[in-house]
DOFI-862678 format. One record per residue: residue number from 1; residue in three letters; x, y, z of N, C-alpha, C in turn. Coordinates in steps of 0.02 Angstrom, whole numbers, padded with zeros to 5 digits. Layout:
(NUM,'Ala',(X,Y,Z),(X,Y,Z),(X,Y,Z)),
...
***
This chain:
(1,'Unk',(00696,-01349,03916),(00710,-01417,03895),(00745,-01415,03827)),
(2,'Unk',(00801,-01448,03825),(00840,-01450,03763),(00818,-01508,03719)),
(3,'Unk',(00810,-01493,03654),(00791,-01546,03607),(00853,-01585,03587)),
(4,'Unk',(00846,-01650,03582),(00901,-01693,03561),(00896,-01701,03485)),
(5,'Unk',(00934,-01660,03449),(00930,-01657,03376),(00942,-01725,03343)),
(6,'Unk',(00992,-01764,03362),(01002,-01829,03329),(00942,-01876,03339)),
(7,'Unk',(00912,-01876,03398),(00855,-01920,03410),(00796,-01899,03367)),
(8,'Unk',(00783,-01834,03362),(00728,-01809,03320),(00739,-01830,03247)),
(9,'Unk',(00800,-01824,03223),(00815,-01844,03154),(00806,-01919,03145)),
(10,'Unk',(00829,-01959,03193),(00821,-02032,03186),(00747,-02051,03185)),
(11,'Unk',(00707,-02019,03226),(00635,-02033,03226),(00604,-02013,03159)),
(12,'Unk',(00622,-01954,03134),(00596,-01932,03069),(00618,-01979,03012)),
(13,'Unk',(00679,-02002,03015),(00702,-02051,02964),(00665,-02117,02971)),
(14,'Unk',(00651,-02137,03033),(00611,-02198,03043),(00540,-02190,03016)),
(15,'Unk',(00511,-02131,03027),(00444,-02117,02999),(00447,-02117,02923)),
(16,'Unk',(00499,-02088,02894),(00506,-02087,02821),(00513,-02158,02794)),
(17,'Unk',(00552,-02200,02827),(00559,-02269,02806),(00492,-02306,02810)),
(18,'Unk',(00453,-02292,02862),(00387,-02323,02870),(00340,-02301,02815)),
(19,'Unk',(00337,-02235,02801),(00294,-02210,02746),(00317,-02241,02680)),
(20,'Unk',(00382,-02246,02671),(00409,-02275,02609),(00388,-02347,02601)),
(21,'Unk',(00390,-02385,02655),(00371,-02456,02651),(00297,-02463,02634)),
(22,'Unk',(00255,-02423,02667),(00183,-02426,02653),(00170,-02405,02581)),
(23,'Unk',(00202,-02353,02558),(00194,-02330,02489),(00220,-02382,02439)),
(24,'Unk',(00274,-02415,02456),(00300,-02470,02414),(00248,-02525,02407)),
(25,'Unk',(00217,-02544,02462),(00165,-02596,02460),(00105,-02574,02419)),
(26,'Unk',(00084,-02512,02427),(00027,-02487,02389),(00043,-02483,02314)),
(27,'Unk',(00104,-02460,02297),(00124,-02457,02226),(00128,-02527,02197)),
(28,'Unk',(00154,-02575,02235),(00158,-02644,02211),(00087,-02672,02200)),
(29,'Unk',(00042,-02657,02246),(-00028,-02681,02239),(-00060,-02650,02177)),
(30,'Unk',(-00047,-02586,02165),(-00076,-02553,02106),(-00047,-02583,02042)),
(31,'Unk',(00019,-02594,02040),(00050,-02624,01981),(00024,-02695,01969)),
(32,'Unk',(00016,-02733,02022),(-00010,-02800,02015),(-00081,-02799,01987)),
(33,'Unk',(-00122,-02752,02011),(-00191,-02747,01987),(-00194,-02728,01913)),
(34,'Unk',(-00155,-02676,01895),(-00160,-02653,01825),(-00125,-02699,01776)),
(35,'Unk',(-00077,-02739,01798),(-00044,-02786,01754),(-00080,-02853,01749)),
(36,'Unk',(-00130,-02863,01791),(-00169,-02926,01790),(-00243,-02910,01797)),
(37,'Unk',(-00268,-02869,01752),(-00339,-02851,01755),(-00382,-02913,01740)),
(38,'Unk',(-00432,-02924,01781),(-00477,-02979,01767),(-00519,-02965,01705)),
(39,'Unk',(-00537,-03018,01670),(-00578,-03011,01610),(-00644,-02978,01629)),
(40,'Unk',(-00664,-02930,01590),(-00727,-02895,01603),(-00720,-02835,01650)),
(41,'Unk',(-00659,-02822,01674),(-00649,-02764,01718),(-00660,-02701,01677)),
(42,'Unk',(-00698,-02653,01704),(-00713,-02592,01666),(-00652,-02547,01656)),
(43,'Unk',(-00600,-02555,01695),(-00541,-02514,01689),(-00502,-02532,01626)),
(44,'Unk',(-00492,-02485,01582),(-00453,-02493,01520),(-00481,-02549,01476)),
(45,'Unk',(-00545,-02560,01479),(-00577,-02611,01437),(-00554,-02682,01453)),
(46,'Unk',(-00528,-02692,01514),(-00505,-02759,01533),(-00436,-02776,01508)),
(47,'Unk',(-00402,-02730,01475),(-00334,-02742,01451),(-00283,-02719,01503)),
(48,'Unk',(-00233,-02762,01516),(-00182,-02745,01566),(-00140,-02686,01542)),
(49,'Unk',(-00115,-02647,01590),(-00073,-02589,01577),(-00037,-02572,01642)),
(50,'Unk',(00004,-02521,01641),(00034,-02496,01702),(00037,-02420,01700)),
(51,'Unk',(00036,-02389,01759),(00040,-02317,01765),(00114,-02298,01776)),
(52,'Unk',(00143,-02259,01731),(00214,-02240,01740),(00228,-02205,01807)),
(53,'Unk',(00182,-02165,01832),(00194,-02130,01895),(00198,-02179,01953)),
(54,'Unk',(00162,-02235,01949),(00165,-02285,02002),(00234,-02318,02002)),
(55,'Unk',(00263,-02328,01943),(00331,-02355,01938),(00381,-02305,01968)),
(56,'Unk',(00371,-02241,01955),(00415,-02189,01984),(00410,-02190,02060)),
(57,'Unk',(00349,-02197,02086),(00340,-02199,02159),(00373,-02262,02187)),
(58,'Unk',(00367,-02317,02153),(00398,-02379,02175),(00474,-02372,02178)),
(59,'Unk',(00504,-02344,02127),(00576,-02334,02125),(00598,-02285,02179)),
(60,'Unk',(00559,-02232,02189),(00575,-02183,02241),(00576,-02216,02310)),
(61,'Unk',(00528,-02258,02324),(00526,-02292,02389),(00585,-02340,02396)),
(62,'Unk',(00603,-02373,02341),(00660,-02419,02343),(00726,-02383,02355)),
(63,'Unk',(00731,-02320,02335),(00790,-02280,02349),(00788,-02251,02420)),
(64,'Unk',(00728,-02234,02443),(00722,-02200,02508),(00733,-02247,02567)),
(65,'Unk',(00707,-02308,02563),(00713,-02353,02621),(00786,-02367,02640)),
(66,'Unk',(00830,-02387,02594),(00899,-02398,02615),(00935,-02334,02636)),
(67,'Unk',(00918,-02278,02605),(00948,-02214,02624),(00930,-02198,02696)),
(68,'Unk',(00866,-02206,02714),(00843,-02191,02782),(00877,-02237,02833)),
(69,'Unk',(00882,-02301,02817),(00915,-02348,02862),(00989,-02330,02870)),
(70,'Unk',(01022,-02313,02815),(01093,-02293,02819),(01102,-02232,02864)),
(71,'Unk',(01059,-02182,02856),(01066,-02121,02897),(01051,-02137,02971)),
(72,'Unk',(00999,-02176,02984),(00984,-02195,03053),(01044,-02229,03085)),
(73,'Unk',(01073,-02278,03050),(01131,-02313,03077),(01191,-02267,03084)),
(74,'Unk',(01200,-02221,03036),(01256,-02173,03040),(01250,-02129,03102)),
(75,'Unk',(01190,-02107,03117),(01179,-02065,03175),(01186,-02106,03239)),
(76,'Unk',(01154,-02164,03241),(01154,-02204,03301),(01224,-02231,03319)),
(77,'Unk',(01260,-02257,03268),(01326,-02287,03280),(01382,-02235,03276)),
(78,'Unk',(01364,-02173,03258),(01413,-02119,03251),(01467,-02136,03200)),
(79,'Unk',(01445,-02164,03143),(01492,-02180,03090),(01521,-02116,03062)),
(80,'Unk',(01585,-02117,03047),(01618,-02059,03018),(01656,-02081,02956)),
(81,'Unk',(01641,-02048,02902),(01678,-02057,02840),(01684,-01987,02810)),
(82,'Unk',(01741,-01970,02782),(01751,-01901,02759),(01705,-01879,02702)),
(83,'Unk',(01671,-01925,02668),(01629,-01905,02612),(01556,-01924,02624)),
(84,'Unk',(01542,-01988,02634),(01472,-02011,02634),(01435,-01999,02699)),
(85,'Unk',(01469,-01985,02754),(01432,-01974,02816),(01440,-01903,02842)),
(86,'Unk',(01437,-01855,02796),(01438,-01784,02816),(01369,-01754,02805)),
(87,'Unk',(01359,-01696,02836),(01296,-01661,02826),(01285,-01643,02753)),
(88,'Unk',(01339,-01625,02718),(01333,-01608,02648),(01308,-01667,02607)),
(89,'Unk',(01335,-01726,02619),(01313,-01787,02584),(01240,-01802,02600)),
(90,'Unk',(01221,-01793,02662),(01151,-01804,02682),(01105,-01754,02646)),
(91,'Unk',(01125,-01692,02644),(01084,-01640,02612),(01078,-01653,02537)),
(92,'Unk',(01132,-01673,02506),(01129,-01690,02434),(01082,-01749,02423)),
(93,'Unk',(01089,-01801,02464),(01045,-01859,02458),(00972,-01842,02469)),
(94,'Unk',(00959,-01802,02521),(00891,-01780,02534),(00863,-01737,02478)),
(95,'Unk',(00905,-01695,02448),(00882,-01652,02393),(00862,-01693,02332)),
(96,'Unk',(00902,-01744,02317),(00884,-01788,02260),(00820,-01825,02275)),
(97,'Unk',(00814,-01852,02335),(00753,-01888,02353),(00693,-01840,02355)),
(98,'Unk',(00704,-01778,02377),(00650,-01729,02380),(00620,-01719,02311)),
(99,'Unk',(00663,-01715,02261),(00640,-01705,02192),(00598,-01765,02170)),
(100,'Unk',(00622,-01825,02185),(00583,-01885,02168),(00516,-01887,02204)),
(101,'Unk',(00517,-01869,02269),(00455,-01871,02308),(00404,-01819,02284)),
(102,'Unk',(00427,-01759,02268),(00380,-01708,02245),(00352,-01727,02177)),
(103,'Unk',(00393,-01756,02134),(00368,-01779,02069),(00317,-01835,02079)),
(104,'Unk',(00331,-01881,02124),(00284,-01936,02136),(00219,-01912,02167)),
(105,'Unk',(00225,-01868,02217),(00164,-01843,02250),(00122,-01802,02202)),
(106,'Unk',(00153,-01758,02164),(00116,-01718,02116),(00088,-01760,02059)),
(107,'Unk',(00128,-01809,02037),(00107,-01853,01983),(00049,-01897,02002)),
(108,'Unk',(00045,-01917,02065),(-00013,-01957,02086),(-00074,-01914,02100)),
(109,'Unk',(-00062,-01853,02122),(-00118,-01809,02138),(-00154,-01786,02074)),
(110,'Unk',(-00116,-01775,02021),(-00146,-01750,01960),(-00204,-01793,01934)),
(111,'Unk',(-00195,-01857,01922),(-00252,-01896,01898),(-00298,-01922,01953)),
(112,'Unk',(-00271,-01931,02014),(-00310,-01965,02066),(-00321,-01921,02127)),
(113,'Unk',(-00321,-01857,02120),(-00329,-01812,02177),(-00397,-01814,02209)),
(114,'Unk',(-00449,-01828,02171),(-00517,-01828,02198),(-00553,-01892,02176)),
(115,'Unk',(-00546,-01943,02216),(-00577,-02008,02200),(-00634,-02024,02248)),
(116,'Unk',(-00664,-01973,02276),(-00719,-01984,02323),(-00779,-02018,02291)),
(117,'Unk',(-00786,-02013,02226),(-00845,-02041,02192),(-00841,-02117,02186)),
(118,'Unk',(-00782,-02148,02196),(-00776,-02220,02184),(-00746,-02257,02243)),
(119,'Unk',(-00754,-02232,02303),(-00723,-02263,02361),(-00752,-02332,02378)),
(120,'Unk',(-00806,-02352,02345),(-00833,-02419,02357),(-00790,-02472,02324)),
(121,'Unk',(-00745,-02453,02279),(-00701,-02500,02245),(-00632,-02501,02278)),
(122,'Unk',(-00604,-02560,02285),(-00539,-02567,02317),(-00484,-02530,02278)),
(123,'Unk',(-00488,-02531,02211),(-00437,-02497,02170),(-00435,-02422,02186)),
(124,'Unk',(-00493,-02391,02197),(-00495,-02320,02214),(-00468,-02307,02284)),
(125,'Unk',(-00481,-02352,02330),(-00455,-02343,02398),(-00379,-02349,02398)),
(126,'Unk',(-00353,-02395,02358),(-00280,-02403,02352),(-00249,-02339,02323)),
(127,'Unk',(-00280,-02311,02272),(-00254,-02250,02241),(-00257,-02191,02290)),
(128,'Unk',(-00312,-02186,02327),(-00318,-02131,02376),(-00264,-02137,02430)),
(129,'Unk',(-00252,-02198,02453),(-00199,-02208,02503),(-00131,-02194,02473)),
(130,'Unk',(-00121,-02212,02411),(-00058,-02200,02376),(-00043,-02125,02374)),
(131,'Unk',(-00093,-02086,02357),(-00085,-02013,02354),(-00069,-01986,02424)),
(132,'Unk',(-00106,-02009,02474),(-00096,-01984,02542),(-00026,-02000,02568)),
(133,'Unk',(-00003,-02061,02559),(00063,-02079,02584),(00119,-02047,02543)),
(134,'Unk',(00107,-02032,02480),(00157,-01996,02441),(00167,-01926,02470)),
(135,'Unk',(00112,-01893,02489),(00118,-01827,02519),(00147,-01830,02589)),
(136,'Unk',(00130,-01880,02629),(00158,-01887,02696),(00234,-01896,02692)),
(137,'Unk',(00257,-01937,02644),(00329,-01946,02635),(00363,-01882,02614)),
(138,'Unk',(00331,-01845,02569),(00360,-01782,02547),(00364,-01732,02605)),
(139,'Unk',(00313,-01727,02646),(00315,-01682,02704),(00371,-01702,02751)),
(140,'Unk',(00379,-01767,02763),(00431,-01790,02808),(00501,-01776,02781)),
(141,'Unk',(00511,-01788,02717),(00577,-01775,02687),(00591,-01701,02684)),
(142,'Unk',(00540,-01660,02676),(00549,-01587,02678),(00571,-01564,02747)),
(143,'Unk',(00540,-01592,02799),(00560,-01575,02868),(00631,-01597,02881)),
(144,'Unk',(00650,-01656,02859),(00719,-01680,02869),(00769,-01635,02832)),
(145,'Unk',(00752,-01617,02772),(00797,-01574,02733),(00804,-01506,02767)),
(146,'Unk',(00749,-01479,02791),(00752,-01414,02825),(00793,-01418,02889)),
(147,'Unk',(00782,-01469,02930),(00820,-01478,02992),(00895,-01483,02978)),
(148,'Unk',(00913,-01527,02931),(00984,-01538,02917),(01016,-01476,02887)),
(149,'Unk',(00981,-01444,02842),(01008,-01384,02811),(01018,-01328,02862)),
(150,'Unk',(00968,-01315,02903),(00973,-01262,02953),(01027,-01277,03005)),
(151,'Unk',(01030,-01340,03028),(01082,-01359,03076),(01151,-01351,03046)),
(152,'Unk',(01159,-01372,02984),(01223,-01368,02950),(01245,-01295,02941)),
(153,'Unk',(01199,-01253,02922),(01215,-01182,02912),(01229,-01148,02979)),
(154,'Unk',(01187,-01159,03029),(01194,-01126,03093),(01259,-01146,03128)),
(155,'Unk',(01282,-01208,03118),(01342,-01231,03153),(01403,-01236,03107)),
(156,'Unk',(01395,-01212,03045),(01450,-01217,02996),(01477,-01289,02995)),
(157,'Unk',(01430,-01336,02987),(01447,-01407,02994),(01437,-01447,02930)),
(158,'Unk',(01441,-01415,02873),(01428,-01451,02810),(01475,-01510,02800)),
(159,'Unk',(01536,-01505,02822),(01584,-01559,02812),(01598,-01599,02875)),
(160,'Unk',(01555,-01589,02925),(01561,-01626,02989),(01520,-01691,02984)),
(161,'Unk',(01534,-01739,03028),(01495,-01801,03028),(01421,-01787,03040)),
(162,'Unk',(01378,-01823,03004),(01307,-01808,03007),(01273,-01831,03071)),
(163,'Unk',(01309,-01867,03114),(01276,-01886,03177),(01266,-01826,03222)),
(164,'Unk',(01301,-01771,03209),(01288,-01708,03244),(01315,-01707,03315)),
(165,'Unk',(01353,-01757,03335),(01380,-01759,03403),(01455,-01769,03399)),
(166,'Unk',(01488,-01725,03363),(01559,-01736,03352),(01601,-01699,03403)),
(167,'Unk',(01659,-01727,03413),(01710,-01696,03456),(01774,-01698,03414)),
(168,'Unk',(01799,-01641,03393),(01858,-01641,03349),(01917,-01680,03377)),
(169,'Unk',(01922,-01685,03443),(01979,-01722,03472),(01971,-01797,03465)),
(170,'Unk',(01908,-01821,03456),(01897,-01893,03451),(01878,-01916,03381)),
(171,'Unk',(01870,-01870,03336),(01849,-01888,03269),(01901,-01932,03235)),
(172,'Unk',(01878,-01977,03194),(01923,-02025,03161),(01955,-01996,03098)),
(173,'Unk',(01927,-01944,03069),(01953,-01920,03006),(01969,-01846,03004)),
(174,'Unk',(01962,-01812,03060),(01976,-01740,03062),(02046,-01732,03092)),
(175,'Unk',(02079,-01679,03073),(02144,-01662,03101),(02136,-01655,03177)),
(176,'Unk',(02170,-01697,03215),(02160,-01698,03288),(02200,-01645,03325)),
(177,'Unk',(02238,-01606,03290),(02277,-01553,03322),(02231,-01495,03338)),
(178,'Unk',(02229,-01476,03401),(02187,-01420,03423),(02227,-01356,03415)),
(179,'Unk',(02198,-01309,03379),(02231,-01245,03367),(02196,-01191,03407)),
(180,'Unk',(02235,-01153,03442),(02205,-01101,03485),(02192,-01038,03445)),
***
């Protein structure tokens, strides 16, 4: 049975967009909580604050969601552009996002890696979920980066359209002259 590489990538990008959306909601909930602490809350003496790593996670998700949608549409519609819809552009974009995701996942794990002692509080459950989804997103983006990089290297396709189903005779931007 042959694997359909473009379908696998579209599913993985859909999963990444889903993890990003959930993580965006969790980061927004955390920011809302820390910026509007109720009087008498034991956290930070009841004074509002924000966690810089949560802002980084929020920005990462805001960059990832449109990127994932763009790649899904590029693969599905077979968009071809000589620069932005090549495997090289996808790999560069994934590499930049990978750095943001690993920083966010590691940054959330450092202070909140073991919150089992306070799971009775909603704030701790939100933080635990935030850490979990940060790592799920990082795993997904790592798999996408590995698939795209390996496919690109194996097929010498770095400058080919990222939909992975190209035909040089039908491509819109490649020299259509077939050389024997």
